[in-house]
Each structure stands twice: as structure tokens, then as C-alpha cells.
C-alpha positions in Angstrom: -4.2 30.5 54.9 -7.4 28.5 55.0 -7.7 24.8 55.9 -10.2 22.2 55.1 -9.6 19.5 57.7 -12.9 17.8 58.2 -11.4 14.3 57.7 -14.2 13.4 55.3 -14.3 13.2 51.5 -15.6 16.3 49.8 -17.5 14.7 46.9 -18.1 18.1 45.2 -14.5 18.1 43.8 -12.1 15.8 42.1 -8.8 16.2 43.8 -6.7 16.7 40.7 -4.1 19.2 39.5 -6.6 21.7 38.3 -8.5 21.8 41.5 -5.5 22.1 43.8 -4.0 24.9 41.7 -7.4 26.8 41.5 -7.8 30.2 43.1 -10.3 28.5 45.5 -7.9 25.9 46.7 -4.2 26.7 46.0 -3.4 28.6 49.2 -5.2 26.2 51.6 -3.3 23.9 53.9 -4.1 20.3 52.9 -5.6 17.9 55.4 -4.2 14.3 55.4 -7.3 12.9 53.8 -7.0 15.5 51.1 -3.4 14.7 50.4 -4.4 11.0 50.1 -7.4 11.8 48.0 -5.3 13.7 45.6 -3.1 10.6 45.2 -6.2 8.4 44.7 -8.0 10.7 42.3 -4.9 11.5 40.2 -2.7 8.4 40.4 -4.7 5.6 42.1 -2.2 5.8 45.0 -3.1 7.3 48.4 0.6 7.4 49.2 1.6 9.3 46.1 2.8 12.4 47.8 5.9 11.0 49.6 8.2 13.8 50.7 11.2 14.0 53.1 11.5 10.2 53.0 8.1 9.6 54.4 4.6 8.6 53.3 1.8 11.1 53.9 0.5 9.6 57.2 4.0 9.7 58.6 5.0 13.2 57.6 1.6 14.5 58.6 1.9 13.0 62.0 5.2 14.8 62.5 3.5 18.2 62.0 4.6 18.6 58.3 2.0 20.4 56.2 1.7 21.3 52.5 -0.3 24.0 50.7 -2.5 22.6 47.9 -0.2 24.1 45.2 2.9 22.7 46.8 1.3 19.3 47.0 1.1 19.4 43.2 4.4 21.1 42.4 6.8 19.5 44.9 9.4 17.0 43.7 8.4 13.6 45.2 10.9 11.4 46.9 11.4 9.0 44.1 12.5 11.7 41.6 14.4 13.7 44.3 16.5 10.6 45.2 17.3 9.8 41.6 18.5 13.4 41.0 20.5 13.3 44.2 22.2 10.0 43.3 23.1 11.4 39.8 24.6 14.5 41.3 26.6 12.5 43.8 28.0 10.3 41.0 29.1 13.3 38.9 31.0 15.0 41.7 32.5 12.0 43.4 36.0 12.8 42.0 35.9 16.5 42.5 38.9 17.6 44.6 37.1 20.5 46.3 36.6 19.6 50.0 33.6 21.8 50.7 30.3 21.5 48.9 27.4 24.0 49.0 24.0 23.2 47.5 21.9 26.2 46.5 18.2 26.1 45.6 17.1 29.5 44.3 13.4 28.4 44.2 12.9 26.4 47.3 9.2 25.4 47.3 8.9 22.4 49.7 12.7 22.0 49.8 12.3 18.3 49.1 14.7 18.5 46.1 17.3 20.1 48.3 16.6 17.6 51.1 17.4 14.7 48.7 20.5 16.4 47.3 21.8 16.8 50.8 21.0 13.2 51.6 23.1 12.0 48.6 25.9 14.5 48.6 27.7 13.8 51.9 29.0 16.6 54.1 27.3 19.3 52.1 25.3 22.3 53.4 22.3 23.7 51.7 20.8 27.2 51.2 17.4 27.8 49.7 15.4 30.9 48.8 11.7 31.4 48.6 10.0 34.6 47.5 6.4 33.5 48.3 5.8 34.3 52.0 3.1 31.7 52.5 5.3 28.9 51.1 8.3 30.2 53.0 6.5 30.1 56.3 5.1 26.6 56.0 8.3 25.2 54.6 10.3 26.9 57.3 8.2 25.0 59.9 8.5 21.8 58.0 12.2 21.7 57.8 12.5 22.2 61.6 11.1 18.6 61.8 13.8 17.2 59.6 17.4 16.2 60.4 18.8 18.2 57.5 21.4 21.0 57.0 19.0 23.3 55.2 19.1 27.1 55.7 15.9 28.6 54.2 15.9 32.3 53.5 13.0 34.6 52.6 13.7 36.6 49.5 15.4 36.7 46.1 18.4 34.4 45.6 20.4 37.3 44.3 20.5 38.6 47.9 23.0 35.8 48.5 25.5 37.6 46.2 25.5 40.7 48.4 25.2 39.1 51.9 27.7 36.2 51.6 31.2 35.6 50.4 31.9 32.1 49.3 35.5 30.9 49.1 36.6 30.1 45.6 37.5 26.5 46.5 33.9 25.7 47.3 32.1 23.5 44.8 28.7 25.0 44.2 25.8 22.8 43.2 22.9 25.0 42.0 19.5 23.3 41.5 17.5 25.1 38.9 13.7 24.6 38.9 12.2 28.0 38.4 8.4 28.2 37.7 7.8 26.9 34.2 4.8 29.2 33.7 4.0 29.0 29.9 7.4 27.5 29.1 5.9 24.0 28.7 3.8 23.7 25.6 2.0 20.4 25.2 2.7 20.4 21.4 6.3 21.7 21.2 7.7 20.8 24.6 9.6 22.7 27.3 11.3 25.9 26.2 14.0 26.6 28.8 14.2 30.2 27.6 10.7 30.9 28.8 10.9 29.8 32.4 10.5 32.6 35.0 13.2 33.7 35.1 14.9 32.1 32.1 17.5 29.5 33.0 20.3 31.3 31.2 19.8 34.4 33.2 20.2 32.5 36.5 23.3 30.8 35.2 24.7 34.2 34.1 24.0 35.6 37.6 25.9 32.8 39.4 28.8 32.6 36.8 29.3 36.4 37.1 29.4 36.6 40.9 31.2 33.2 41.6 33.5 33.4 38.6 36.3 31.5 40.4 34.1 28.7 41.8 33.6 25.3 40.2 29.8 25.0 39.7 27.5 22.1 38.8 24.1 23.3 37.5 21.3 20.8 37.9 18.3 21.9 35.8 15.0 20.1 36.1 13.6 19.3 32.6 10.9 17.4 30.8 11.2 14.5 28.4 10.3 16.8 25.6 12.5 19.8 25.5 12.8 22.3 22.6 16.1 21.3 21.0 17.2 24.9 20.3 16.7 25.9 24.0 18.6 22.9 25.2 21.4 23.4 22.8 21.7 27.1 23.8 22.2 26.0 27.4 24.6 23.2 26.7 26.9 25.6 24.8 27.4 27.5 28.1 28.9 24.6 29.9 32.3 22.9 30.0 30.6 19.6 30.2 26.9 18.6 30.1 24.6 15.6 30.0 20.9 15.0 29.9 19.3 12.3 32.1 15.6 11.4 31.8 14.2 9.1 34.4 11.7 6.3 33.8 9.1 7.8 36.1 5.8 8.9 34.7 4.5 12.1 36.4 1.2 13.4 35.0 1.8 11.6 31.7 5.3 12.8 31.2 8.8 11.8 32.2 11.1 14.3 34.1 14.8 14.5 34.3 17.8 16.8 34.6 20.3 18.7 32.5 23.6 18.5 34.3 26.2 21.1 33.3 29.5 22.4 34.7 31.4 25.6 34.8 35.2 25.7 35.3 35.6 21.9 35.7 34.7 18.6 34.1 33.8 15.3 35.8 36.6 12.7 35.8 35.9 9.4 34.0 34.8 6.8 36.5 35.9 3.7 34.5 
């Protein structure tokens, strides 16, 4: 992996999404000044990339590093905390004593980090197929006080390697690569993520057919209605929550859906 850590502004590039995801830049480790410049150029905020509960200067000083592509794609603290709080509110009356949070597409693990901060006494397992992201995220989480186990490989290896007791509540965070699933004109088609959301749900429901499961699917404010309806029909209970946070001109949120249980009314 390359690194561009001169500490000085490179005026030959605008530090925006297109540049950080370019073949030239995507696999380089970002310097602190670059992380801050991305925030300035894209959002007029040098501290935009807050992860693991820290602003860039703090997490960088603790040895945490991000690839350029992860800097763009990671869930920031503000969104991660909102998702975590919503999940905690939905499961607060679940009788299951043991909770396991699973992230099949780890990336920076910041989503899992915030889920574990909000869901007390839970443990977390994450999977990452990209070796470069796996290696840098593995080093990053060593600097965190968090119960995250990060594994290299496909999430389906969990099915073969581990038996999970049927009384465990599984919380599965689904944010696979969107690829061409997001169309600016028609919105997000949840059938076109890589892999499709329904296939992942089928995998978990088949193997853990006795476990209560809460699926937490990251979505966009504009979702193709038919793809959303197709997923909602698979659940015993579901709810869409869109947050009032603008990220690159769009609002993000989650589709919450359960298998083999329903949240109890809190009133």
C-alpha cells in the first residue's frame, strides 16, 4: 500500500469522492492532512471523518489509519450512533440474554463499533474479504476498547466454523457494496447490491433457523419501492428509519426487520 504523508496540501487534486476512489488513490493510506483536506474540499469541515468516537487528529495520533476508499465509504460516528441507538431501542425488551452482532462486510468496523457501544453486553464478529482493508482495520481495532472479532474471509465461513446457541439474539448489520444498485434517477435497488440483501438474509435464516434475528440494512432516502416491499415481506416485523443527516447530498437510514420475533410495544 502506498502512502502520501508529506504533510502539505497537494494542489493538483481536489480531495473529493472521485479522487479518493480513483485507481490512483483508492489503496493508499491517507495522511492526516489528507483526511482533513477531504473534509474541507467535500464538506467544508476538516473534522468530517469522525470514526470510533474521535476526530481525525485524535484517531490518527492513536495510530489509526484509513485507506482512501475507506475514508469515503466508512459510516461516520454520527450515523453509526443513530443506528446503534435505534437497534438498542428495538431490542430492549427481548428476553434473550445473549446478543451477538454480526457484520458480514466489515470495512472500517465503525458501524459495528457503534452497535456494540449502544447494545450493552453484546459481542461482535465482522468479516472482510479485501485483504488490504482487513489488515489495516485489524490494526485499528487493536487500539479500541471494543469486543470486536475481525475475521478474514467470507461471512459464510461462520456457518461452518461456529455453532451459535438457539437462544442467542443475532443482530446482523447488512451493508454490502452497493455497486450499481444506486441509480441517481430511480433510487437504491436492494436487489442489486453485491450480493443481494435477500440472498444474505436467506443464508442466515437457513443456518440459524431457530435464532431470533434482527436485520439492520443500511438504505438510502430514495429506495425503489418494489425492492423494499420484497424485503419487508420476509420479516415478521419491519420499520424504515431515515435520519436527518445529509451525506453527499442524500439522507441515509436503515430498514429494521425481524425473523422469529417481534419487538414489544414500549408505551
